[in-house]
N, C-alpha and C positions, 0 to 999 in steps of 0.2 A: 775201651777202644784204643787202638794204637794208630795214631793219625798220621805219622810220618816215619818213613824208614829211609836209610841211605847207607850204601857201602862207603867206607871212609879211607880206603887205601890211596885213592886219588887226591887226597887232601893233605898228604905228608910231603913237604917240600924241603929241598936241601940247597945249600950254597955249593955251586959246582966247583969251587976252588978248595974244598975241604977234604977231598979224597973219599967221600962217602959213596960206596957202591952197593952196599947191602945193609939190611936192618942192623946187624950186629955192629956195624961201624958207628952206630949212634951211641954206643956205650961210652960214658965219660964225656959226652958232648953237651953243649948248651942248646936246649930246644925251646924255641919260643911258643907261646900259647896266648890266646886272648885272655882266658882265665882258667883256673884249674878244674872248675866244676862243670864246664860246658860238656854236654852229653857227647858230642862228636869227638871231642878230645879224650874224654873219659873212655869211650869205646876203644880208641886207637892205643891208649896206654895199655889197656888190658890185652888187646890183641898182640901188640908188640911184645909184651911180656910172655904170654902163654903160647903164641904161635911162632915167635921169632927169637926168643931168648934174650930180650932186652928188658931187664928188671926196671920198674918205674923209679926205683931209688938209685939206679946206676947212672942217671943223667941229672943235669941241673935244669930245672924248669924255670923259664923266665916269662912271667905273666904281665900282660899289658894293662888289664883291667882289674878293678876290685871284684871280689866275689859277690854274687847276688844274695847269698845267705852266709852267715857266719861259718867259718871253717878254720879249725885249728890244725895245722899240719902235724902229722904224727912224727915221732922221732925217726930220724934218718932220711926224711924227705927233704931234698934240697930245692927250695923254691924262693925266688926273689921277685919283687914287683917293680916295674919300671916307673920312672918319674913321668909326669904328665906330658912332657915334650918328646917322648920316645915312642916309636912305632916298631912292633916286631917285624912287620913286612919290610920296612926300610933297613932295619938292623940285619935281617937275613941277606938282603941284596948286597949290603956293604961289608958283610963278613963278620959282623959283631955277634951273630948267632950262626950256629952250624946247621941247624934245621928248624923247621916250623911246622906245627900241626894246626890247621885252621879249619873252621867250619865252612868257609867259602873259598872260591878261587882267588888267590891273592893278586893284588894289582901288578907287581912285577911280572908275574906269570902271564897275565892278560896282555901286558905290554911287550911280551917277547924278550924280556931281559935275559941275556945269556948267563948271567950270574946265578940264576935260580933254575931249578928243574924239579921234577917229581922224583921221589925216592924209587918208586916203581914206574919206569917209563911206560910199560904196558900194564897200567893199573887195572884195567878191565879184566884182563886175563888172570891177574892175581886175585881179584875179588871173586871171580868165578871159581877159581881153585879153592879159595877160602870157604866159599859157600858149600861146594861139593864135599869138603872135608868136615865142616862143622854143622851144616844145615842152619846157619845163623844169617838172617837178613836183619842187620842191626836196627833196632827200634830207637827212634829219636824222641818222639813226642807221645805222650799218653793223655787220655782224658780223665780228669779226676772229678769226683763228686764228694762234697762234704759229708762226713759220716753222719752228721745230724740230719741231713736230708734223707739219707738211706734209711736211718732208723725210723724217721717219721713217715716216709713214703717208700716202702721197699719195692714198689713197682717201678720206680724211676730208672734204676740201672738196667733192669730187664727190658723195659720198653725202649729205652734209648739204644740199647744194644741192637735190638731188632730193627729200629728205625735206621741206624747206621748201616746195618747189613743190607737192607732194602735199597738204601741210597747208593751204596757201593755197587750193588748188582746192576742198577740202572746205569751208573757211570761206566762200568766195565763193558756193558753191552754197547754203549755209545762209542767207547774208545776202540772197539773192534772194527769200526769203519775207518779206513785209511784216508777218506776224503776230509775228515775234520781236522787233520794235522798237516801243516805245510812242510812236511819232510819227505824227501824223495824216496827214502828207503824205510819209511815208518813201519810198514807191514812186516818187513823182514826183522826189524828190531822187536816188534810185538811178538812175533813167532819165536824168536830166539829167547825172549824173556820167559815165555811159557815152557820152552824146552828145558831151560836151566832151573828156573824157580818154581815151576809148576803152575797150575791153573789159577791159584789164588795166593800170590806172595804177600798180599796185604791183609791176610786173615785177621779177624778180631777174636776176642775171647781167649780163654786159657786152653787152647789146643796144645797138643804135645809139643809142637815146634815153638809156640809162644812161651810155654813153660820153660823149655830149654833155654830160649833166648833171654827171658827175664831172669831166670836163675843164674845165667852166666853174668849178666851185668850186675846183679845183686852181689855175686861173688867178687867181682872186680871192686865194687863199692866198699865192701868190707875190707878187702885186702889193701886198698889204697887209703883207708882211714876216713872215708866219707860217711860210713855208718859204724855205730859202736857194736852192732851185732849183725850176724848173717841173717838177712830176711829171706823168706821164701815167697814164691808167687802167691801162695794161699794167704800169707800174712798181708800182702799188699793189695789184693784184688778181691772184689765181691763176686761170688759165683752168680751167673745168670742162668744156670740150668734149673728148669722147673720140673724135671721128671719127664718120662716118656709120654708122647702123644698129647702134650699140653699146648701145642701150637706156639704162636709167637706173640701172644698177649698175656700179660700177667694177670692171674686171677687168684683170689683167696677162697 
């Protein structure tokens, strides 16, 4: 199951005094990040490289936090880690960094600080363009099950998959009612999402789109030195297909 997705073009911020107008202007610059392995940042590094011609080794990465797991930077990767009293958000506003890729909206942006802006002012239009070209709605979070549980109880992933599918169907039916959300133009946004992303942009399982998306991020991972070999979706995920006409309950 893929529990969270989000486009990330709107989370690339720049210092407005650095003359950065387009993605290629990031080459040779110092870009702040919370940590190198964060999924949101990982996606944008790959997207910048493959869609906008900004190689991940052509910039200096400045990380604020330690990594959650051990990571040995590959040769040619320029990455430095900040001391405890430094913040990438403050450094961007004060010009110590040229740009910043973050998983959240940064505080200077929320405060309306004129020293910071988005790389793509109309980031929504850019995200739609990206999706129409690539058919990728970036996956942020996945649900994992220990292999020992799958080996001992092979029905677990299958039945969990169908439980999540049913839960999502209930939620999406409820979300179709504009009265449950306090937004004036919610229904228009709902309809626009369906027009752009289709009827089920949150689909689970190894569908063609999900294979393409996971294959892409696996490629980025190998390219950026996060994995020692190129993994495929079939390496990473257990199939929940039981064969035709077997319903939604696992049986032996």
